[in-house]
N, C-alpha and C positions, 0 to 999 in steps of 0.2 A: 553259339557260333561253332561251325565245324572246325576242327583242329587239323590244319594241313600239315604236310611233312615239314614245311618251313617253320610253322609254329612249334612243332615238336623239337626241332633242332634248337631253336631259341630257348625253349623251356629247359633243355639240357645244359646249354653253354652260357646262357645269359646274353653275352655279346659275342660277335664273331667277325673277325677280319677274313675276307674271302675274295677270290680273284675273279676277274673277267676272263672268259675264254672266247676263241674266235673260230675254232674248228675242232674236229674230233681228236686231233692229236693234242692240242692244248688242253682239251677237257680231260683226256687220259692222263696227262701229266698232273693236272690239278688233283684228280682222284688219287693217283699214285702217291702224292705227297700228303694225303690224309685230309684234304678239305672235305667237309661234309656236304658242301653245296658249291655251286658256281653260277656265274651270270654271263649271258651273251649280250654284248653291247652292239647297238646299231652302228656306232662309230667304227668298231672293229670289223664288223661284217661288211660295211660299205668299203672300207679300206682293202680288205683281203679278197672280197668276192668281185667287186667291180672297180677297184682302184680309184675310188672317189672319196671326197671328204663328206662328213656328216651334214649334208645340206638338204636332206629330204629326198635324195635320189634313189635310195634303197626302197624297194617295193615290199608290199605285204607278202607277196609270193616268195620273194627272195629270202626274207627273214624267216618265213615258216619253213622253207626248204632247208636252210642252214640249221634251224632249231631241230628239225627232225633228225638230220644226220648226227648232230652233236648229242642230243638226248638219247638216241638209240645206241650210242657208242659207250656210255657209262651208266653206272648204277646210281650215282648221286643225283639229287634233284637239281634241276637247272631253271633259273629264272631268266626270262627273255625280255629284252628291251623291245616293247611294242610301239615305241614312239608315240604318236597321237592316236593310234588305232587306225590310221590310214583313211580317215574320213569322218563321217558323222556317227551317231550312235549305232546305226545299222552296220556300218563297217566295223565298229568296235565289237559288236556282237559276233560278227563272222570271224574277226581276228582272234578273239578269245577261244572260240570253238576250234578254229584251226590249230592254235597253239596247244590246246589240250589234246587234240588228236595226234599232234606231233610228239607228244610225250613231255611237254614242258610242265613245270611245277608252279609256275607263276609268271607274272609279267609286271613291267612298269608301264604306266599310262600317264602321259603328260598333257599340259594345257596350252601348248604352243599352236599357232596357226600352221597349217600345212602349206608349203613345205617348211619343215622345222629346221632348226640348226642345233649343233652341239651346244649343250647348256653353258659351256665356257667360251663360246664365241659371241661376237657382237651381232646386232641386227635381229634379235628375237622379237616376235610379235605373238600376242596371246589371244585366245578366244575368251568370251565372257565367262564369268564364274558359273552362271547357271547352266550354260551349254556344257561346260566341263563336267559339272555334277551329273548331267544327264548321260554323259559318256561313261562315267564311273558306274552309274546305275545299270546301264546296258551291259557292262562287263560283269557285274555281279549277277544279273539275270542270266547271262550266257553261261556263267559258271554252274549255276543250277545245283549247288550243293556238292560239286565235285572237288577233288583235291587240287585247288588252284589258288595261289596266294597273290592278291592284287595290291600292288603298291601305287598309291596316288602321288604322282610327282608334279610339282609346280615350278615353273620358271619365273614366277611373279616377283620374286625378291628383287631382281635386277631391273625389271620393267615398271613395277607398280609399288614396290616397297615390301618390307617384311610383314607388316600387318596384314596386307592383302594376301600374301603368300600363306600365312598361318590360317587366315579365314578360308582359303581354298582347300587346304588339306583337311581342316576341321569339317567342312561341308562334305568332302569326299568320304570321310570316315563315317558320317551319319548315314550314308546310303550304302555302306557295306565294305569299303576299302579296308584292307587288313593292316596297312602300314603307311607311314607318311614320309615324303621325301621332298625337302625344299632344296632345290638345286642352286649351287654356286654361291653360298654365303661367303663374303669376302674377308672375314676376320674371325678370330677366336671369340670375340665378344658376341658376334652374331650366332656362331655355333652354340655358345653357352645359352643365349637367349632362346634359341629354337629348342634346346634340350629342356629348358625350364617350362616353356609355354605349350609344347606340342605333345599330344598323346603318343606313346610308343606302340608298337615298335617304330623306330626311327632309323632312316638311312643317312649315313654320312658317306659322301662321294669323294674319294681321295684320288685326284688326278695329278700326277707328278707334273709340275709346271703350270697347273691350272689356276683358277681364281681362289680356290679354297685352301687354307693352310692344311698341309699334310701333318697329322698328329699321330701319336702312338695310340694303339687300340685301348690301353688302360685309361688314358686321358679322355678319349671320346666316350668310353663306357661310363666314366664318372660324370660326364656331361649329360648323359641320358641316351646315347646312341647304341643300338643293338646290332644293326646291319651295317658293318663298316666295309664298304666296297672299294676294291682297287680295280676298276674296270679295264684299265689299259696297261697295267704293268707288264703282263705277258706279251701284249702286242708290241710294246716299246722295246722290251728286252729282245724279242725275236727279231725285230727290225734292225736293232743295233748289232746283234750277232751276225745276221746274214750280211749286212753291209760290210762288216769287218772282214769276214772270210772271203767275200767276193772281191773286195779291194786287194786283199793279199794275193788271191789267185790271179787277178789282172796284173798286179805289179810283178809277181815272182814267177808266174807260169806254173805254180805248184801250191799245194797245201802243206807240203813238208814243213815242219817246224810249228805247225798250228795244232798239235795233238791235244793240248789242253782246252782248246776252243771248241773241239768237236766231241759229240757223243759218238763212241765207236760203234762198229757194225753190230757186234753181238749184243751190246747193251740196248741199242735202238731196237733190234729184233725182239729182245725181251719185252720192251715197252709195248710194242704193237702186237705181241702174242703170237710170234711165228711158231714156237714149239706147240702151242695149243692147236694151231691149225694143222700142223703135221700129224698130231694125234688123231684129230678128227678125220683127216684124209686116210690115215692107216686103218681106222675103224671100218671104213667103207671100201677098203682095197684099192685106194688111189695111190699110185706110185709117184 
């Protein structure tokens, strides 16, 4: 099997807790803080790009455009939430090609019916196992030996039970998926059982306030999880910070007194590379 950049990272660290990002700025912050990889969630892009919940309203084009902007802004590999692939295996084939061309290092593909819902929300419906396996096969064929890490995600645990969820990711692995992700286990016991029964690499999805217990990286690694994803921590932190400063501005008519809540002008300019752009401009005589 071809060793992707994600395989190489896991080979170096064993297990990794890593964040979700939702735009070029959050990706730059993840890279600055030393994360060797990051993830783009459909939930985050739907919220930030179109102001909607993760109800299958985000389109293939919108996630690809977001992925291109983010992947081109950083050097670390980015895995992208490709939802269901946006249709049948033909759509999956196109989605994987588009994401590779956008610079993505991998994707998640799930087995919900379209329009899908966030895995921690109610009302999920699934496609048949065989249909899902064909979609994974299409993703693997579209990859065609290129550096692209395919994660088989199933939402079957809540809908059909854990045994069916395990059967689905096992079937996906037999046709070439690189990692397994059983979404929204509701207890430590279920997490431990997944770790015992499912081939790694394994994804643990840590959503603050979601259905799955949020555990320490060490504990999850001991259970058998290698990809320990915090997909929404950045989004939730940003929303809380913006809400707080806007509330202060509305109440007080000023941001005076909120210095500790704000990144200052010079630090922010350093983050986005202002001096580097000045240097490039000077090289070409731009004043």
